[in-house]
C-alpha positions, 0 to 999 in steps of 0.5 A: 812744951805742953799746951797746958803751960800756956795758962801762965800767961793765958796764951799771949804772944809778944810784939814783933814788927811787920804787917800781914795781910788778912785778905786772901789772894783772889777773894771775891765779894764786898767787905761785910766786916774787917777788923784789919790786917794782923798788926803783929803786936800780940796774939791770943791762944785759940785752940781746939784740943782733945788733949788739954781742953778747948781754949777759944778766942772770939771777936765781935762783928756788927751788922747794920740795922735793916740789913741781912748780911750774906757772908760767903767767905770768912778769913782770919790770921792764925799763928801756930805749929801742927803736923796737920794745920787745920782750923775751926769756925764758930759763930754765936749770937750776942747776949749782953755783950757775950756769945750765947746761942751757937748759930753756925759751925764749920769743921774744919778748913785747911790753912794756907802757909803765908811763908812768914813766921812769928816768934818761931811759929808759922803764920797761916791764913784760914779761909772758910767758905760759907755760902749758907751763912746769913746774919740779920741786922734786925731793926736796930743792928745786931752783934755776933761773935766769931771764934776761929781756932786752930785744931790740935793734932798732937798734945804739943800743938800751939795755936794763936789768933793774931791781933789787929787794929793796933789797939783801935777797937771796933765794937768790943775787945775780943773774948777768951775762954779756957776752963782747963786753964782757969778761965771758965767763962768768956772773959775780955782779953783786956783783962788778960795779959794780951790787953785790949785788942781785936783780932785779924778777921774779915767777912766778905759777901753781900747784903739784903735790905730788910723790908719788914721786921715785925720785932721780937717774939711776944713775952710771955710766948704765944702763937697760932697753929700753922701746920700741915699734916696727914689726917689734919685740916690745913691750918695757917697763920699769916701776917701782911707786909708792904712793898713800897711803890716805885720799885719791885722787890726781889725777896732774898731772905725770909724768917719767922719764929715758930714754937714746935715739938716736931722733929725735925722741923720742916715746912714752907713759907707761903706768900699770898696777894692781898684781897682787901686786908685779907690773904688771897686764896692762892699763894703766888710763891711757896718756898721751903724752909732752908733750915730751922735754927734752935733758939735754945729755949722752950715754952709752954703754950696750951699745956704743950711743951714746945721748942723755939726755932727761927725758920729761914729761907735763904737765897730765894728769888721771888720778885714782888711788884711794888706798891702792893700788900702781901701776906706771909705764912710760915707753915710747918709740916707734921708727921701725923702725931696727935700731939704734934704742934707748930705755932707761928709766934706772935710778935710784940712790936711795941708797948702801945700797939699789938699789930702793924698794918692789918691784924694777922689772920689764921685759916683752919683750926686755930689755937682757940675758937671754931674752925675758920675757913678761909681766914679770920683775925687772930685774937685772944679771949680779950679780942685783941689783934696780934702781929706775927714775928717775921722778917722779909729781906729784899734786893730791889729790882724794877720792872721784873715779872713774878718768877714763880712756878704756878702751884699744882691746881689739885694741891688744895691744901698746898702741902706740895703733894696731890693726894687724898688729903687734898680731897678732904681739904676740898670737902671741908671747904665745900661744906663751909660754903667756900667754892 
């Protein structure tokens, strides 16, 4: 039977008794999300096919407020037949209850035959190893959509995602999309033949605790120059956060929103000690960006068309003593082009206030105004202070020293290299009266 014939019932498989476990033997880690084992009540088409077009199914997961889930394994139960059993994973951000920005891909994983059958098809366990997958819950909790699909090797291959929960829904029912079968947009499976159901899905890993979340980027978008590059004076923007007393904090996740026309967008996070509501002169930690996630939109600031990114540092191990204020800078690296710009985005925490704790500060050439060395308060023409959009995730730990290699003393502009640019940075600081 050709796979296009499934458009008649949109891929729904009928009921059959017996439960299949969704947890692989020997899987490690704690449960981040579990929709339950396959209930064998139904299954929905979920296939990647170059022959008939993709027909994916997706199910939602929820990350609690003030947590950042580090997902190490994702497992799902697929039902199908193929001469080469493989599966594909996609993870999307949620927007108004539907998948939006694609965050994570995994192509492809081999499937484990469970030895069971369903309606004459084989039952497989899909097990994805995802050591670089981090899902922030933000300040109010966050939904993501996970899509697991079998990969067609021939025109006659069939793949379905097994249902779970016996009609008890966690979050929202699953979604299905099949442009080649008359379903051009994500549609709830409750509107299709399979009815209201979740799908057999489990996420395992551990969690960071959100220590600081500055809220969403400000609208309309704006930001402050924060970049390093050949032939330019170092420019930085930084905002403060607090590690409460009683416990030290091990930083496990850093993120910030940046607007940039640099490709690729690379750079580093810098954490400074506080010097009376101002960043200190030397960072206590410099952590390279692990990745830059394209957020799917562009902004125009100061006449420059810039792309929006979330830059992240994953799995860091910097220990910060409790009871102190620190400053976080997100600094991009330019390749020397005159038109290159990277801005640390301003945050909009609430309608009543423009900043939290101390106002954010900048050092070096700012978006507007004269050269500032070493630091000055970020403001607009109206003089209003601002906060910067950033997130800090931690694992608490008591009594531990700061485990950070000291920066190179000759690296004046802190770009990770000791070269002629450091001489110019030193001279700029000297003539500005900064020893």
